[in-house]
Backbone as XML, in Angstrom:
<?xml version="1.0"?>
<chain id="A" units="angstrom">
  <residue number="1" name="MET">
    <atom name="N" x="54.827" y="26.176" z="-42.385"/>
    <atom name="CA" x="55.581" y="24.959" z="-42.574"/>
    <atom name="C" x="55.147" y="23.939" z="-41.467"/>
  </residue>
  <residue number="2" name="THR">
    <atom name="N" x="54.965" y="22.742" z="-41.855"/>
    <atom name="CA" x="54.545" y="21.680" z="-40.909"/>
    <atom name="C" x="55.779" y="20.986" z="-40.285"/>
  </residue>
  <residue number="3" name="ILE">
    <atom name="N" x="55.551" y="20.239" z="-39.242"/>
    <atom name="CA" x="56.620" y="19.456" z="-38.607"/>
    <atom name="C" x="57.220" y="18.495" z="-39.623"/>
  </residue>
  <residue number="4" name="THR">
    <atom name="N" x="56.376" y="17.796" z="-40.395"/>
    <atom name="CA" x="56.820" y="16.849" z="-41.379"/>
    <atom name="C" x="57.662" y="17.552" z="-42.454"/>
  </residue>
  <residue number="5" name="GLU">
    <atom name="N" x="57.219" y="18.678" z="-42.934"/>
    <atom name="CA" x="57.960" y="19.453" z="-43.926"/>
    <atom name="C" x="59.337" y="19.872" z="-43.390"/>
  </residue>
  <residue number="6" name="PHE">
    <atom name="N" x="59.368" y="20.315" z="-42.155"/>
    <atom name="CA" x="60.661" y="20.707" z="-41.572"/>
    <atom name="C" x="61.569" y="19.520" z="-41.474"/>
  </residue>
  <residue number="7" name="ARG">
    <atom name="N" x="61.085" y="18.398" z="-40.979"/>
    <atom name="CA" x="61.925" y="17.217" z="-40.834"/>
    <atom name="C" x="62.469" y="16.769" z="-42.230"/>
  </residue>
  <residue number="8" name="THR">
    <atom name="N" x="61.596" y="16.713" z="-43.213"/>
    <atom name="CA" x="62.023" y="16.327" z="-44.557"/>
    <atom name="C" x="63.077" y="17.286" z="-45.113"/>
  </residue>
  <residue number="9" name="LEU">
    <atom name="N" x="62.847" y="18.566" z="-44.902"/>
    <atom name="CA" x="63.796" y="19.575" z="-45.393"/>
    <atom name="C" x="65.152" y="19.430" z="-44.645"/>
  </residue>
  <residue number="10" name="ALA">
    <atom name="N" x="65.133" y="19.299" z="-43.350"/>
    <atom name="CA" x="66.385" y="19.189" z="-42.596"/>
    <atom name="C" x="67.167" y="17.942" z="-43.027"/>
  </residue>
  <residue number="11" name="LEU">
    <atom name="N" x="66.458" y="16.855" z="-43.257"/>
    <atom name="CA" x="67.126" y="15.593" z="-43.635"/>
    <atom name="C" x="67.583" y="15.585" z="-45.109"/>
  </residue>
  <residue number="12" name="SER">
    <atom name="N" x="67.169" y="16.598" z="-45.862"/>
    <atom name="CA" x="67.559" y="16.648" z="-47.313"/>
    <atom name="C" x="68.965" y="17.128" z="-47.496"/>
  </residue>
  <residue number="13" name="PHE">
    <atom name="N" x="69.609" y="17.656" z="-46.463"/>
    <atom name="CA" x="71.007" y="18.112" z="-46.576"/>
    <atom name="C" x="71.928" y="16.888" z="-46.489"/>
  </residue>
  <residue number="14" name="PRO">
    <atom name="N" x="72.993" y="16.857" z="-47.303"/>
    <atom name="CA" x="73.900" y="15.687" z="-47.345"/>
    <atom name="C" x="74.426" y="15.311" z="-45.949"/>
  </residue>
  <residue number="15" name="ALA">
    <atom name="N" x="74.478" y="14.017" z="-45.695"/>
    <atom name="CA" x="75.076" y="13.455" z="-44.470"/>
    <atom name="C" x="74.412" y="13.944" z="-43.197"/>
  </residue>
  <residue number="16" name="THR">
    <atom name="N" x="73.140" y="14.317" z="-43.291"/>
    <atom name="CA" x="72.401" y="14.741" z="-42.081"/>
    <atom name="C" x="71.684" y="13.565" z="-41.479"/>
  </residue>
  <residue number="17" name="GLU">
    <atom name="N" x="71.770" y="13.463" z="-40.165"/>
    <atom name="CA" x="71.066" y="12.440" z="-39.442"/>
    <atom name="C" x="70.199" y="13.064" z="-38.361"/>
  </residue>
  <residue number="18" name="GLU">
    <atom name="N" x="69.167" y="12.358" z="-37.955"/>
    <atom name="CA" x="68.266" y="12.795" z="-36.894"/>
    <atom name="C" x="68.457" y="11.885" z="-35.674"/>
  </residue>
  <residue number="19" name="ASN">
    <atom name="N" x="68.611" y="12.478" z="-34.506"/>
    <atom name="CA" x="68.760" y="11.725" z="-33.258"/>
    <atom name="C" x="67.982" y="12.450" z="-32.160"/>
  </residue>
  <residue number="20" name="PRO">
    <atom name="N" x="67.520" y="11.672" z="-31.154"/>
    <atom name="CA" x="66.876" y="12.294" z="-30.021"/>
    <atom name="C" x="67.863" y="13.205" z="-29.239"/>
  </residue>
  <residue number="21" name="HIS">
    <atom name="N" x="67.370" y="14.286" z="-28.719"/>
    <atom name="CA" x="68.213" y="15.256" z="-27.968"/>
    <atom name="C" x="67.319" y="15.854" z="-26.910"/>
  </residue>
  <residue number="22" name="PHE">
    <atom name="N" x="67.300" y="15.316" z="-25.707"/>
    <atom name="CA" x="66.399" y="15.685" z="-24.629"/>
    <atom name="C" x="64.963" y="15.586" z="-25.107"/>
  </residue>
  <residue number="23" name="ASP">
    <atom name="N" x="64.209" y="16.670" z="-25.077"/>
    <atom name="CA" x="62.793" y="16.624" z="-25.494"/>
    <atom name="C" x="62.618" y="17.040" z="-26.982"/>
  </residue>
  <residue number="24" name="ARG">
    <atom name="N" x="63.705" y="16.982" z="-27.750"/>
    <atom name="CA" x="63.689" y="17.403" z="-29.136"/>
    <atom name="C" x="64.293" y="16.368" z="-30.030"/>
  </residue>
  <residue number="25" name="ALA">
    <atom name="N" x="64.137" y="16.586" z="-31.338"/>
    <atom name="CA" x="64.857" y="15.829" z="-32.375"/>
    <atom name="C" x="66.003" y="16.758" z="-32.812"/>
  </residue>
  <residue number="26" name="ALA">
    <atom name="N" x="67.172" y="16.186" z="-32.878"/>
    <atom name="CA" x="68.349" y="17.011" z="-33.293"/>
    <atom name="C" x="68.781" y="16.550" z="-34.678"/>
  </residue>
  <residue number="27" name="PHE">
    <atom name="N" x="69.167" y="17.527" z="-35.486"/>
    <atom name="CA" x="69.645" y="17.281" z="-36.851"/>
    <atom name="C" x="71.104" y="17.700" z="-36.878"/>
  </residue>
  <residue number="28" name="LYS">
    <atom name="N" x="71.954" y="16.760" z="-37.253"/>
    <atom name="CA" x="73.405" y="17.053" z="-37.265"/>
    <atom name="C" x="74.042" y="16.423" z="-38.500"/>
  </residue>
  <residue number="29" name="ILE">
    <atom name="N" x="75.120" y="16.969" z="-38.900"/>
    <atom name="CA" x="75.929" y="16.397" z="-39.969"/>
    <atom name="C" x="76.695" y="15.249" z="-39.327"/>
  </residue>
  <residue number="30" name="THR">
    <atom name="N" x="76.644" y="14.076" z="-39.944"/>
    <atom name="CA" x="77.320" y="12.918" z="-39.380"/>
    <atom name="C" x="78.766" y="13.269" z="-38.995"/>
  </residue>
  <residue number="31" name="GLY">
    <atom name="N" x="79.084" y="13.018" z="-37.727"/>
    <atom name="CA" x="80.451" y="13.307" z="-37.271"/>
    <atom name="C" x="80.736" y="14.732" z="-36.920"/>
  </residue>
  <residue number="32" name="LYS">
    <atom name="N" x="79.700" y="15.554" z="-37.019"/>
    <atom name="CA" x="79.891" y="16.999" z="-36.715"/>
    <atom name="C" x="78.841" y="17.447" z="-35.707"/>
  </residue>
  <residue number="33" name="ARG">
    <atom name="N" x="78.683" y="18.742" z="-35.577"/>
    <atom name="CA" x="77.760" y="19.229" z="-34.578"/>
    <atom name="C" x="76.333" y="19.409" z="-35.047"/>
  </residue>
  <residue number="34" name="ILE">
    <atom name="N" x="75.422" y="19.574" z="-34.065"/>
    <atom name="CA" x="74.029" y="19.794" z="-34.336"/>
    <atom name="C" x="73.846" y="21.181" z="-34.957"/>
  </residue>
  <residue number="35" name="PHE">
    <atom name="N" x="73.054" y="21.263" z="-36.024"/>
    <atom name="CA" x="72.764" y="22.543" z="-36.638"/>
    <atom name="C" x="71.286" y="22.958" z="-36.457"/>
  </residue>
  <residue number="36" name="ALA">
    <atom name="N" x="70.415" y="22.046" z="-36.044"/>
    <atom name="CA" x="69.020" y="22.350" z="-35.868"/>
    <atom name="C" x="68.394" y="21.357" z="-34.857"/>
  </residue>
  <residue number="37" name="THR">
    <atom name="N" x="67.397" y="21.854" z="-34.109"/>
    <atom name="CA" x="66.600" y="20.916" z="-33.301"/>
    <atom name="C" x="65.105" y="21.223" z="-33.557"/>
  </residue>
  <residue number="38" name="LEU">
    <atom name="N" x="64.294" y="20.235" z="-33.325"/>
    <atom name="CA" x="62.849" y="20.356" z="-33.542"/>
    <atom name="C" x="62.106" y="19.994" z="-32.248"/>
  </residue>
  <residue number="39" name="HIS">
    <atom name="N" x="61.217" y="20.836" z="-31.831"/>
    <atom name="CA" x="60.363" y="20.552" z="-30.682"/>
    <atom name="C" x="58.929" y="20.423" z="-31.199"/>
  </residue>
  <residue number="40" name="GLU">
    <atom name="N" x="58.496" y="19.196" z="-31.412"/>
    <atom name="CA" x="57.205" y="18.956" z="-32.064"/>
    <atom name="C" x="56.030" y="19.533" z="-31.251"/>
  </residue>
  <residue number="41" name="GLU">
    <atom name="N" x="56.092" y="19.421" z="-29.926"/>
    <atom name="CA" x="54.978" y="19.824" z="-29.098"/>
    <atom name="C" x="54.665" y="21.339" z="-29.269"/>
  </residue>
  <residue number="42" name="SER">
    <atom name="N" x="55.705" y="22.148" z="-29.355"/>
    <atom name="CA" x="55.485" y="23.594" z="-29.493"/>
    <atom name="C" x="55.479" y="24.060" z="-30.955"/>
  </residue>
  <residue number="43" name="GLY">
    <atom name="N" x="55.824" y="23.137" z="-31.881"/>
    <atom name="CA" x="55.878" y="23.540" z="-33.278"/>
    <atom name="C" x="57.027" y="24.488" z="-33.601"/>
  </residue>
  <residue number="44" name="THR">
    <atom name="N" x="58.134" y="24.381" z="-32.869"/>
    <atom name="CA" x="59.238" y="25.295" z="-33.102"/>
    <atom name="C" x="60.478" y="24.502" z="-33.456"/>
  </residue>
  <residue number="45" name="ALA">
    <atom name="N" x="61.388" y="25.201" z="-34.150"/>
    <atom name="CA" x="62.714" y="24.673" z="-34.442"/>
    <atom name="C" x="63.725" y="25.703" z="-33.970"/>
  </residue>
  <residue number="46" name="ASN">
    <atom name="N" x="64.860" y="25.182" z="-33.470"/>
    <atom name="CA" x="65.970" y="26.053" z="-33.087"/>
    <atom name="C" x="67.093" y="25.742" z="-34.043"/>
  </residue>
  <residue number="47" name="LEU">
    <atom name="N" x="67.692" y="26.806" z="-34.614"/>
    <atom name="CA" x="68.830" y="26.658" z="-35.532"/>
    <atom name="C" x="70.030" y="27.378" z="-34.940"/>
  </residue>
  <residue number="48" name="LYS">
    <atom name="N" x="71.198" y="26.795" z="-35.168"/>
    <atom name="CA" x="72.464" y="27.382" z="-34.716"/>
    <atom name="C" x="72.990" y="28.265" z="-35.806"/>
  </residue>
  <residue number="49" name="LEU">
    <atom name="N" x="73.013" y="29.590" z="-35.569"/>
    <atom name="CA" x="73.454" y="30.579" z="-36.550"/>
    <atom name="C" x="74.576" y="31.380" z="-35.987"/>
  </residue>
  <residue number="50" name="SER">
    <atom name="N" x="75.361" y="32.024" z="-36.833"/>
    <atom name="CA" x="76.316" y="33.014" z="-36.380"/>
    <atom name="C" x="75.571" y="34.205" z="-35.826"/>
  </residue>
  <residue number="51" name="ALA">
    <atom name="N" x="76.241" y="35.043" z="-35.044"/>
    <atom name="CA" x="75.570" y="36.250" z="-34.498"/>
    <atom name="C" x="75.009" y="37.152" z="-35.576"/>
  </residue>
  <residue number="52" name="VAL">
    <atom name="N" x="75.768" y="37.279" z="-36.696"/>
    <atom name="CA" x="75.352" y="38.111" z="-37.783"/>
    <atom name="C" x="74.130" y="37.518" z="-38.486"/>
  </residue>
  <residue number="53" name="ASP">
    <atom name="N" x="74.154" y="36.227" z="-38.767"/>
    <atom name="CA" x="73.031" y="35.576" z="-39.429"/>
    <atom name="C" x="71.811" y="35.572" z="-38.510"/>
  </residue>
  <residue number="54" name="GLN">
    <atom name="N" x="72.014" y="35.394" z="-37.210"/>
    <atom name="CA" x="70.907" y="35.430" z="-36.288"/>
    <atom name="C" x="70.169" y="36.795" z="-36.374"/>
  </residue>
  <residue number="55" name="SER">
    <atom name="N" x="70.933" y="37.891" z="-36.388"/>
    <atom name="CA" x="70.315" y="39.205" z="-36.430"/>
    <atom name="C" x="69.614" y="39.435" z="-37.752"/>
  </residue>
  <residue number="56" name="VAL">
    <atom name="N" x="70.152" y="38.905" z="-38.859"/>
    <atom name="CA" x="69.519" y="39.016" z="-40.159"/>
    <atom name="C" x="68.178" y="38.284" z="-40.194"/>
  </residue>
  <residue number="57" name="PHE">
    <atom name="N" x="68.165" y="37.009" z="-39.775"/>
    <atom name="CA" x="66.954" y="36.214" z="-39.815"/>
    <atom name="C" x="65.898" y="36.756" z="-38.839"/>
  </residue>
  <residue number="58" name="CYS">
    <atom name="N" x="66.329" y="37.268" z="-37.717"/>
    <atom name="CA" x="65.359" y="37.834" z="-36.745"/>
    <atom name="C" x="64.662" y="39.082" z="-37.293"/>
  </residue>
  <residue number="59" name="GLU">
    <atom name="N" x="65.276" y="39.763" z="-38.241"/>
    <atom name="CA" x="64.685" y="40.992" z="-38.840"/>
    <atom name="C" x="63.406" y="40.639" z="-39.615"/>
  </residue>
  <residue number="60" name="TYR">
    <atom name="N" x="63.246" y="39.360" z="-40.004"/>
    <atom name="CA" x="62.040" y="38.991" z="-40.760"/>
    <atom name="C" x="60.786" y="39.318" z="-39.974"/>
  </residue>
  <residue number="61" name="ASP">
    <atom name="N" x="60.727" y="38.856" z="-38.718"/>
    <atom name="CA" x="59.617" y="39.159" z="-37.801"/>
    <atom name="C" x="60.051" y="38.663" z="-36.415"/>
  </residue>
  <residue number="62" name="LYS">
    <atom name="N" x="60.351" y="39.602" z="-35.566"/>
    <atom name="CA" x="60.869" y="39.253" z="-34.240"/>
    <atom name="C" x="59.908" y="38.536" z="-33.328"/>
  </residue>
  <residue number="63" name="LYS">
    <atom name="N" x="58.641" y="38.390" z="-33.772"/>
    <atom name="CA" x="57.651" y="37.652" z="-32.984"/>
    <atom name="C" x="57.696" y="36.187" z="-33.328"/>
  </residue>
  <residue number="64" name="ILE">
    <atom name="N" x="58.215" y="35.816" z="-34.522"/>
    <atom name="CA" x="58.261" y="34.406" z="-34.938"/>
    <atom name="C" x="59.671" y="33.891" z="-35.186"/>
  </residue>
  <residue number="65" name="VAL">
    <atom name="N" x="60.656" y="34.758" z="-35.184"/>
    <atom name="CA" x="62.053" y="34.345" z="-35.344"/>
    <atom name="C" x="62.806" y="35.175" z="-34.285"/>
  </residue>
  <residue number="66" name="TYR">
    <atom name="N" x="63.394" y="34.516" z="-33.280"/>
    <atom name="CA" x="64.016" y="35.246" z="-32.180"/>
    <atom name="C" x="65.080" y="34.396" z="-31.490"/>
  </residue>
  <residue number="67" name="PRO">
    <atom name="N" x="66.037" y="35.004" z="-30.872"/>
    <atom name="CA" x="67.060" y="34.259" z="-30.154"/>
    <atom name="C" x="66.410" y="33.446" z="-29.046"/>
  </residue>
  <residue number="68" name="VAL">
    <atom name="N" x="66.918" y="32.252" z="-28.843"/>
    <atom name="CA" x="66.520" y="31.432" z="-27.678"/>
    <atom name="C" x="66.743" y="32.316" z="-26.428"/>
  </residue>
  <residue number="69" name="PRO">
    <atom name="N" x="65.715" y="32.423" z="-25.571"/>
    <atom name="CA" x="65.794" y="33.365" z="-24.443"/>
    <atom name="C" x="66.638" y="32.873" z="-23.245"/>
  </residue>
  <residue number="70" name="ASN">
    <atom name="N" x="67.886" y="32.554" z="-23.476"/>
    <atom name="CA" x="68.811" y="32.219" z="-22.429"/>
    <atom name="C" x="70.242" y="32.311" z="-23.012"/>
  </residue>
  <residue number="71" name="LYS">
    <atom name="N" x="71.202" y="31.741" z="-22.358"/>
    <atom name="CA" x="72.580" y="31.837" z="-22.839"/>
    <atom name="C" x="72.769" y="31.168" z="-24.172"/>
  </residue>
  <residue number="72" name="TRP">
    <atom name="N" x="71.927" y="30.173" z="-24.505"/>
    <atom name="CA" x="72.022" y="29.527" z="-25.823"/>
    <atom name="C" x="71.725" y="30.538" z="-26.944"/>
  </residue>
  <residue number="73" name="GLY">
    <atom name="N" x="70.809" y="31.483" z="-26.659"/>
    <atom name="CA" x="70.527" y="32.496" z="-27.631"/>
    <atom name="C" x="71.722" y="33.390" z="-27.920"/>
  </residue>
  <residue number="74" name="LEU">
    <atom name="N" x="72.505" y="33.632" z="-26.904"/>
    <atom name="CA" x="73.727" y="34.469" z="-27.049"/>
    <atom name="C" x="74.806" y="33.731" z="-27.896"/>
  </residue>
  <residue number="75" name="GLN">
    <atom name="N" x="74.619" y="32.422" z="-28.021"/>
    <atom name="CA" x="75.562" y="31.627" z="-28.823"/>
    <atom name="C" x="75.046" y="31.428" z="-30.235"/>
  </residue>
  <residue number="76" name="GLY">
    <atom name="N" x="73.930" y="32.060" z="-30.609"/>
    <atom name="CA" x="73.417" y="31.977" z="-31.937"/>
    <atom name="C" x="72.218" y="31.092" z="-32.133"/>
  </residue>
  <residue number="77" name="TRP">
    <atom name="N" x="71.790" y="30.359" z="-31.087"/>
    <atom name="CA" x="70.613" y="29.503" z="-31.230"/>
    <atom name="C" x="69.377" y="30.409" z="-31.345"/>
  </residue>
  <residue number="78" name="THR">
    <atom name="N" x="68.627" y="30.125" z="-32.432"/>
    <atom name="CA" x="67.505" y="30.982" z="-32.856"/>
    <atom name="C" x="66.250" y="30.126" z="-33.007"/>
  </residue>
  <residue number="79" name="THR">
    <atom name="N" x="65.159" y="30.609" z="-32.417"/>
    <atom name="CA" x="63.850" y="29.899" z="-32.528"/>
    <atom name="C" x="63.070" y="30.375" z="-33.715"/>
  </residue>
  <residue number="80" name="PHE">
    <atom name="N" x="62.471" y="29.424" z="-34.424"/>
    <atom name="CA" x="61.593" y="29.689" z="-35.577"/>
    <atom name="C" x="60.251" y="29.024" z="-35.288"/>
  </residue>
  <residue number="81" name="GLU">
    <atom name="N" x="59.166" y="29.799" z="-35.296"/>
    <atom name="CA" x="57.817" y="29.246" z="-35.117"/>
    <atom name="C" x="57.364" y="28.742" z="-36.451"/>
  </residue>
  <residue number="82" name="LEU">
    <atom name="N" x="57.324" y="27.451" z="-36.625"/>
    <atom name="CA" x="57.179" y="26.838" z="-37.936"/>
    <atom name="C" x="55.893" y="27.137" z="-38.659"/>
  </residue>
  <residue number="83" name="LYS">
    <atom name="N" x="54.762" y="27.165" z="-37.954"/>
    <atom name="CA" x="53.452" y="27.402" z="-38.633"/>
    <atom name="C" x="53.442" y="28.758" z="-39.321"/>
  </residue>
  <residue number="84" name="LYS">
    <atom name="N" x="54.260" y="29.679" z="-38.910"/>
    <atom name="CA" x="54.203" y="31.044" z="-39.453"/>
    <atom name="C" x="55.336" y="31.345" z="-40.432"/>
  </residue>
  <residue number="85" name="ILE">
    <atom name="N" x="56.186" y="30.358" z="-40.654"/>
    <atom name="CA" x="57.399" y="30.577" z="-41.475"/>
    <atom name="C" x="57.193" y="30.056" z="-42.898"/>
  </residue>
  <residue number="86" name="PRO">
    <atom name="N" x="57.432" y="30.846" z="-43.900"/>
    <atom name="CA" x="57.347" y="30.359" z="-45.304"/>
    <atom name="C" x="58.435" y="29.305" z="-45.539"/>
  </residue>
  <residue number="87" name="LYS">
    <atom name="N" x="58.133" y="28.340" z="-46.389"/>
    <atom name="CA" x="59.052" y="27.236" z="-46.663"/>
    <atom name="C" x="60.384" y="27.746" z="-47.197"/>
  </residue>
  <residue number="88" name="ARG">
    <atom name="N" x="60.371" y="28.678" z="-48.165"/>
    <atom name="CA" x="61.610" y="29.173" z="-48.757"/>
    <atom name="C" x="62.465" y="29.834" z="-47.685"/>
  </residue>
  <residue number="89" name="PHE">
    <atom name="N" x="61.853" y="30.643" z="-46.825"/>
    <atom name="CA" x="62.615" y="31.294" z="-45.721"/>
    <atom name="C" x="63.271" y="30.238" z="-44.832"/>
  </residue>
  <residue number="90" name="MET">
    <atom name="N" x="62.520" y="29.165" z="-44.435"/>
    <atom name="CA" x="63.051" y="28.134" z="-43.597"/>
    <atom name="C" x="64.159" y="27.413" z="-44.282"/>
  </residue>
  <residue number="91" name="HIS">
    <atom name="N" x="64.022" y="27.172" z="-45.565"/>
    <atom name="CA" x="65.112" y="26.509" z="-46.356"/>
    <atom name="C" x="66.390" y="27.371" z="-46.267"/>
  </residue>
  <residue number="92" name="ASP">
    <atom name="N" x="66.252" y="28.655" z="-46.468"/>
    <atom name="CA" x="67.412" y="29.536" z="-46.436"/>
    <atom name="C" x="68.076" y="29.519" z="-45.066"/>
  </residue>
  <residue number="93" name="ALA">
    <atom name="N" x="67.264" y="29.509" z="-44.025"/>
    <atom name="CA" x="67.827" y="29.463" z="-42.655"/>
    <atom name="C" x="68.507" y="28.162" z="-42.399"/>
  </residue>
  <residue number="94" name="LEU">
    <atom name="N" x="67.879" y="27.049" z="-42.784"/>
    <atom name="CA" x="68.505" y="25.739" z="-42.553"/>
    <atom name="C" x="69.805" y="25.623" z="-43.354"/>
  </residue>
  <residue number="95" name="ASP">
    <atom name="N" x="69.794" y="26.096" z="-44.604"/>
    <atom name="CA" x="70.975" y="26.093" z="-45.428"/>
    <atom name="C" x="72.123" y="26.843" z="-44.788"/>
  </residue>
  <residue number="96" name="THR">
    <atom name="N" x="71.813" y="28.014" z="-44.214"/>
    <atom name="CA" x="72.783" y="28.827" z="-43.514"/>
    <atom name="C" x="73.375" y="28.084" z="-42.325"/>
  </residue>
  <residue number="97" name="ALA">
    <atom name="N" x="72.496" y="27.490" z="-41.486"/>
    <atom name="CA" x="72.930" y="26.735" z="-40.303"/>
    <atom name="C" x="73.767" y="25.544" z="-40.680"/>
  </residue>
  <residue number="98" name="TYR">
    <atom name="N" x="73.320" y="24.811" z="-41.723"/>
    <atom name="CA" x="74.023" y="23.613" z="-42.194"/>
    <atom name="C" x="75.441" y="23.990" z="-42.681"/>
  </residue>
  <residue number="99" name="LYS">
    <atom name="N" x="75.549" y="25.022" z="-43.508"/>
    <atom name="CA" x="76.871" y="25.416" z="-44.021"/>
    <atom name="C" x="77.783" y="25.878" z="-42.881"/>
  </residue>
  <residue number="100" name="ASP">
    <atom name="N" x="77.217" y="26.577" z="-41.903"/>
    <atom name="CA" x="78.040" y="27.012" z="-40.757"/>
    <atom name="C" x="78.576" y="25.788" z="-40.005"/>
  </residue>
  <residue number="101" name="ALA">
    <atom name="N" x="77.724" y="24.791" z="-39.812"/>
    <atom name="CA" x="78.150" y="23.556" z="-39.120"/>
    <atom name="C" x="79.253" y="22.826" z="-39.911"/>
  </residue>
  <residue number="102" name="LEU">
    <atom name="N" x="79.150" y="22.834" z="-41.235"/>
    <atom name="CA" x="80.206" y="22.250" z="-42.061"/>
    <atom name="C" x="81.510" y="22.988" z="-41.871"/>
  </residue>
  <residue number="103" name="GLN">
    <atom name="N" x="81.467" y="24.289" z="-41.924"/>
    <atom name="CA" x="82.668" y="25.118" z="-41.788"/>
    <atom name="C" x="83.229" y="24.972" z="-40.394"/>
  </residue>
  <residue number="104" name="SER">
    <atom name="N" x="82.397" y="24.918" z="-39.379"/>
    <atom name="CA" x="82.857" y="24.777" z="-38.018"/>
    <atom name="C" x="83.642" y="23.505" z="-37.855"/>
  </residue>
  <residue number="105" name="GLY">
    <atom name="N" x="83.126" y="22.422" z="-38.424"/>
    <atom name="CA" x="83.831" y="21.156" z="-38.350"/>
    <atom name="C" x="85.183" y="21.206" z="-39.053"/>
  </residue>
  <residue number="106" name="ALA">
    <atom name="N" x="85.271" y="21.903" z="-40.184"/>
    <atom name="CA" x="86.493" y="22.062" z="-40.924"/>
    <atom name="C" x="87.509" y="22.869" z="-40.107"/>
  </residue>
  <residue number="107" name="ARG">
    <atom name="N" x="87.050" y="23.915" z="-39.438"/>
    <atom name="CA" x="87.933" y="24.727" z="-38.627"/>
    <atom name="C" x="88.527" y="23.945" z="-37.477"/>
  </residue>
  <residue number="108" name="LYS">
    <atom name="N" x="87.722" y="23.102" z="-36.809"/>
    <atom name="CA" x="88.182" y="22.286" z="-35.708"/>
    <atom name="C" x="89.252" y="21.302" z="-36.151"/>
  </residue>
  <residue number="109" name="LYS">
    <atom name="N" x="89.079" y="20.734" z="-37.340"/>
    <atom name="CA" x="90.083" y="19.749" z="-37.836"/>
    <atom name="C" x="91.435" y="20.417" z="-38.118"/>
  </residue>
  <residue number="110" name="LYS">
    <atom name="N" x="91.414" y="21.705" z="-38.528"/>
    <atom name="CA" x="92.670" y="22.389" z="-38.835"/>
    <atom name="C" x="93.524" y="22.701" z="-37.590"/>
  </residue>
  <residue number="111" name="LYS">
    <atom name="N" x="92.849" y="22.771" z="-36.433"/>
    <atom name="CA" x="93.563" y="23.138" z="-35.204"/>
    <atom name="C" x="94.495" y="22.063" z="-34.739"/>
  </residue>
</chain>
């Protein structure tokens, strides 16, 4: 998957916007939290997943899908090496992260 393909796919989810976030592009649902970031220079994307979803996606190949190697990884942030990821797999991962961000926003409003 290319950088352009990832960006197009991430922005295809309803109410998703792209904004700068440090040295990355961040993809978030308008008014909600970030569900993915893109680091063009390294050709990687980080997605915010639940602990269970993170372990499932990492089973694909731990050399190209792995927890971010710091405390962010313990919170579900997962790195995907884009050049090695099939488009359908990336779509499934983004869909999972997007839906989790939607649900997270709904849970916060109920409190």
